[in-house]
Structures are given as C-alpha cells and as structure tokens.
N, C-alpha and C positions, 0 to 999 in steps of 0.2 A: 472591455476585456482587459483584465489586469495581468500582470506578469509577476513571476517570482524567480529568485535564483534557486534552481533545482539542485538539491544535494546529490541526487542520483545521477543526473546528466551533466552536472557541473557547468550549467549555462543558464542564461535567462530563458524562460519559456512561459507559456500560457499557465496561469494559476488555475487550480481547481475551482469550480463554481460553487461548491458547498463542501462542508466538512464530512469526509466519507465515513468516519466512525466516531462515536462519542468519546469524551474525555480528553485528558492531556495529550495522549498519543494522536488523537484525531486532530487536535489543534496544531501539533507539531507537523503533521503531514500537510495540513492546510497551508501552513506558513513556509514549508521547505520543500515541498514536492510538487512537481508540475503535472498537468493533465496527462501529458505524454507518458511520463514515468508511472503514473497511477495505472494507466491502461496496460502498460508493460506488466505491472504487478498482477492485474486481473488475469492476464494470460498465464502467468506463472502459477497463480493460485489455482486455476482450473487444471493445469497439469498435475500439481501436487494432489489435488482432491481425487483426480482419476487414478493417478499412479499408486497412491497409498490407500485407495478406496476409503476415503475419510467419510464418516458419518457426522455431519455438522451439528447434530443434536448432542453429540458427545463433548463434554467440556475439555477433555484431553485433546481432541481433534482441533477444537477452536483455539486452544492455547498453542498447539503446534503451528497452526496457520499464522497466529499473531507473531510468534517468535520468528517464523520464516519471513514474514512481511517486514519485520524490523531489520533482519539481516539483508534482505533484498533491497530495501529502500535506503537504508543508512549504513550498512555494513561494508 
C-alpha cells in the first residue's frame, strides 16, 4: 500500500490503486490525490449530478464535471 502527499488534504495518505481517468489529468490525480480525497470527490460529483440533473451523455455536462473536479481537487 503506497502513500502520496495529497494536494487536497495537505497530508500523506493512501495513494489511489489505479488511474481514475485517462490522460494527463488522470496521471496528475494519480500522483497528487489520495484515495480519501478521491472518494470525497465521488460524493461531491453525485451531488452535482443530482442537483443539476446532468445527463452524462451530454459533452457539456461531462466538461462541467471535469471543471468542477479540477476545482474540487486542486483549487
């Protein structure tokens, strides 16, 4: 079980077991975000999907979630 310095929590914590999304952003999340912070994001994402009634097949909805994820994890 490896650890990472989590940018969201500002502490050493358990690293993610796998890259959660593809591409450079996924690599950044893998290297800088802990499992605990990622689970916090999953909860926040669920709230956003329900509150805004997002349809995830819509590219605008996916981009909105991606932007919110970056703000939540790194902002």
